[in-house]
N, C-alpha and C positions, 0 to 999 in steps of 0.2 A: 347252905347257899347252893341253889341250883345253878349249874353253869349254863350260860347262854348257848343256844344252839350254834354249832359251827356253820359258817357260811359255805355255800356250795363250792365244791372244789373246781377251779377252772381247769380246762383240759391241759394235760402235760405238754410241754414243748417237745415236738418230735425231734429225735436224734437225727443229725445230718446224714443223708444217704449219699451214696456215690453217684455223682452226676454222670449220665451217659454221655459219651463223646458225640453221639449222633444228635444230642439235644441242640447243638448249634451248628447245623450244616452250612450256614451262611458265614461262618467264621473265616476270615482271611488272614493273611500273614501279618497284617497291621493291628490285629486285635489286642496284642499284648504291648503295643507301643503307647507311649503317654499321649493323651489328648491335650487339647488346649486347657480344658477345665482342670485336668490333673496337674499341669504345669502351674496354673494359678494357685491351686491348693498347696503345692509344694513351696511356692514362693511365699505364701502367707505363713506356712508353718516355719519357714526359715526366718521370716521377719519377727515372729513371736519369740522364737528361741533367742534371737539377738537382743530383743527387748528385755529378756530376763537376765541377761548377763549383767553382773554387778549389783543385782537387787539384794536387799538385806535378807539374810537367812530367815526363813519362816514367813516370808511374804506370801499371802494367799492371792493367787491369780486365777480367775475363772476363765476357762477356755471359751473362745468366742462361739464355738459350735455346741456348747453345753446345753443339755435339755432341761426344761423346767423340772424341779424336784418333785418326786412322788414319795410319800411317807407311808410305809406299811409296817404295822406293829403286830407282832404275834406274841401273846402272853399265854403262858402255859405252866402247868405242873401235872402231877399224875391224875388229878381229878378236875382240873380247870383248863379251859381252852378258849381263847378269844383272838380273833383275827380280824383286822379292820384296816382300811386305807383312810388316812386322815387328810383333810384338806388344809389344816393349819397345824403348826407345831405346838401351839399352846394347849390345844385340846389333847394332843398325844402326850405331852409332858405331864399334864394333869392326871391322865389315866395311869401313866407309868409310875408316878409318885404315890398314887392311891393303892398300888399293889406292890409294896416293897418285898413281900414274902414270895412273890411269883418270879418266874424266869421270863425274860423278855428277849425278843429278837426284833430289833429296829432295822429295817432295810430301807436305805435312802438311795433312790434311783434318780440320777440327774443332779448336776452341780450348779445350775444357773440361778443361784440365790446366795450371795455372799453373806447376807445377814443371817440366814438360816445356818450356813456353815459355821459362822463364828459363834452362834449360840450353841450349836452342838459341840463345838470345840471346848467351850467354857463349861457346859453342863456335864460332859463326860470326861473332863480333865485330860484332853488330848494335847500333846505337845505341838507347838506350831510347826516344827520341822516334819513331824509325822503327818499333820494335816496337809502340809505342802506336798508331801509325797502322794497323798490321796488325790489331790487335784492335778498332779502332773500328768503329762501325756502318756508317759510310760515309766513304769518301775518294774524291775526284775523281781521275781519271787523272793521273799525274804521274811524273816521273823525278828522282832525286837521286843524287849521287855518294856512295859509301861508301869506307871504307879499302881494301876488297878489290875493289870493282867498282861496280855500280850497284844502285839500288833503284827498281823500277818498280811502278806500280799500274795495273791495268786493270779494266774493268767488263764482266763476262760477262752477256749478255742472252738472254732467251727470251720469246716471246709465247705465253702459256699458253692453254689451252682455257677459262679463265675470262675471256678477253678483256682481259687486262692484261699489262703488261710486268714481268717479274721480272728483277732484276739482282743478281749476286753479285760480291764483290770478289776479285780475284786479285792477290796481292802476290808479287813476284819479286825475289830477291836473287841477284846473280851474283858469282862469285869466280874464282880462277885455274883451278880444276878442278871447279867445281860450280855448279849452279843450285838454289836453295832457293825453293820456292813454298809459299804459305799460301792456303787458302781455307776458308770456314766451312761448306761443304756437301760431301756425298759425291759428288754428281753434278756434272759439269762438261761443257764442250765441248772438252776437250783430248784426247779419244781419238784423233783423227787424228794428233797428234804422237806418241803412244805407238805407234801402228801403224807410223809411219815409222821409229821407233827400232828396232822389232822386225825391220824389213827391213834386211838387211845391206848392201844397195846404197844406202841413204839417205845423202845428204850430211851429215845430222845427226851421223852416226857419225864423220865425218872432220873436221868443223869445230870451232872452239873453243866453250866453253859459252855465250858471248855469242850465238852463232848459235841456240842452243836458246832463249834468251830472246826472240830475234826470232821464232822459229817459234811460240812460245806467244802472243806479241802478235799475230802475223799470223792465227792461227786464231781468236782472240777477235774480231778485226776482220771476218774472213770470216763469222763467225757472226752478225754484224749483218745480213747480207743476207737470210738466211731469216727473220729476225725482221721485217725491213721488208717482205719479200714476203708474210708472213702478215698483216701489217697492211694491205697493199695489197689482198689478196684480201677481207679483212673489209670494207674500205671499199667495194669493188665490190658486195659482197652488200647492204650498207646502201643503196647507190645504186639497185640493182635493186628493192629493196623499196619505195623511194620512187616509182620510175617505175611500179611495178605498182599504185600506189594503196593500199598496205597500211601506210603510215606512220602512226604514232601517237606518243604521248609516250614510249613505250619506245624507239622508234627515235631520237628526239632525245636521250634519256638515254644511249644507246649511242654516238651521235656525239660528245657532249660528253665521255664517258668515254675514248674512243679519242683525242680531241684532247689530253687531259691526258697520255696515254701517249706521244704523239708529241713533245709539249713536253719530257717527261721524257727521252725517248730522245735528243733533240737536246742536252740538258744532259749526257748521257753521252758523246756522240760528240765534241762540241766540245773538251773537255779532252784527249781521246785524240789529236786532231789536233795540239793544242799540245804535247803530250808528245813526239810523234814529231818535230815540228819542232825541239824543244829537243835531242833526241838527235842530229839531223843537224848542229846547231851545235856539238856538243862536239868537243874536239880529238881528233886521230887516236890519241893514246895511250890515250884512254878508249874511243872507239868507232872501230875501224880503218875505213879507207875501203872495204875489201872487204865489211864488214858494213853500212856506211851505204847501199850500193847497194840492199840488201834493205829497209832501213828506208824508203828513198824510195818503194819499192813500197807499203809499209804506209801511207805518207803519202797516196798516191793513193787507196788504199782508204778511208781516213778521210774524204777530201774527197768521194768518191762517196757514202758513207753519209750525210754531212751534207747533200749535195744532195738525196738521197732524203727525208730528214727534212723539209727545207724544202718539197719538192714535195708530200709527204703533208699537211703542215700547210695548204698552200693548198687541197688537195683537201678537207680537212675543212671549211674555211671555205666552200668552194663547196657542200658537202653541207648545211651549215646554211642557206645562202641557198636551196638547192633545196627543203629541207624547209619553210621559211617560205613560199616561193612556192607549193608544193603545198597547204599549209594555207590560203593566201589564195585560191587557185583553188577549193578546196572551199567556202570561205565564199561566194565569188562565185556558185558554182553554186546554193547554197542560197538566196541572196538573189534570184537570177534566178527560181527556181521560185516563191518567195513573191511576188515582184513580178508575175509572170504571173497567179497566182491572184488577187491583189488587183486587178489590172487588169480581170479578168473580172467580178469581183463588184462593182466600183464602180458601173457603170451599172445593174446589176441592183438593187443596194441603193438607188440613187437612185429608180428607178421604183417599187419596192416602198414606199419611204418616202413617195413622192408620193401613193400611194393610201392611205396610212395617216394622212392629215391630218384625216380625219373632218369634212369640210365637208358638212353635211346637205343633201339634195336638197329637203326641204320645211321651211319655217320654222314657228314656233310658231302663226302665224295661218292655217296651211294653204296659204300661198302657195308655189308651186313656183319654186325658184331654177334657172333654166334653165342657167346656166353652171357649176353645181356638179356635175361628174362625171356627165354623163348616161349614160355607158356602164356605170355601176354597175347600172342596171336592164335592160341588154341581156342576153337569155338566152345570147348567145355571148360576152359580155365577158370572162369568166374564161378560157375556152379560147383566145380571141384574145390575151389578155395573156400567157399561158404560151407560145404560139407565138412571139410577138414577143420575149420574153425568150430563148427558144431560138435565134431567128434572130440576136440580138445576140451570143450566145456563139459561134455558128458563124462569124459574120463576124469576130470577134476572133481566133479560132483560125486562120482562113485568113490573116488579116493578119499574125499573129505568125509563122506558118510561112513565108510569103513573105519576111519580114524575116530569117529564119534564127534567130529567138530560141528556137525549140523544138528546135533541133539544136545540135550542138557545132561548127558552122561558125564 
């Protein structure tokens, strides 16, 4: 049997790059505050959570913003490869059952079809509680045993150009000859795995379906690194802005915003590490030793990502301290200038106030008071006083300069 030609490979999804800070010069201090639309969305999410309270366990609820499902089936072995997106589930199921000796990867993108979800649940023997986890808004990374294999949950991440972390859930079911994945978005980070499957020399084509589940988990973990690299570049940009003396409340708002993202990223990575550790503890009949070797590599990647998250969290704390120190130095510079100005005018004000005491030279009886400011009647009294005041100012400026108070020394 001659295998059908593989469809042309779509372009790989680009890895997220670090967004330059200058990309949004019009950003103001209200950019990170909630808009009216955000408040409505939060209220709707709260209402939906309250509606689910008290529901029977295993009740399937389609999110209101769910996308129409797309069904993509990849069937392969060492000599055979077939990749196609199906418009209907019946045609896909027929092709799946016609090739029981092949390995299959069924990728379901979008949940907005309850009938399809229930049929998949029945055909692949998925427990209602696990399908409920698939359709939920958020599930932490975990692994569970099923009748046919394993159920794994991972979180795909991306640092967007809006300076925040977006994450989507990837649910993976493994079976004797298949891997079934669910995700709520059309875009993902799994294109490298698809490219490897299209390559006939890839080990994915020779190994069991559980190895495909490892490859999907591994590419999700690998995608954490460009996300963290983008955050690191963004933190460096914020640090440069502080060092350049261009820090303001907007910079502080951005620092606090990215701090929340790093804490959120850490909450994503930590369960991923625990999930892989649990996989490594499973018996060999569930996860063979030759597959555990690869999951050990995933475990190392998870630890490295967690270390990066901890490092960046410390960097953010340092940036906050640096911002506060910069603002304190600015306040000190202002106070230094005001203090110098006050020090110059204090003796001048004293002398001017001394001559404003209005002690009269002549009394009511015509008697001359000799000690009452005789210089008031001197024709050179006023110019001499001005020159004396100017001399005081010059003397103070020279003294301040020699002390280094007029410079940044």
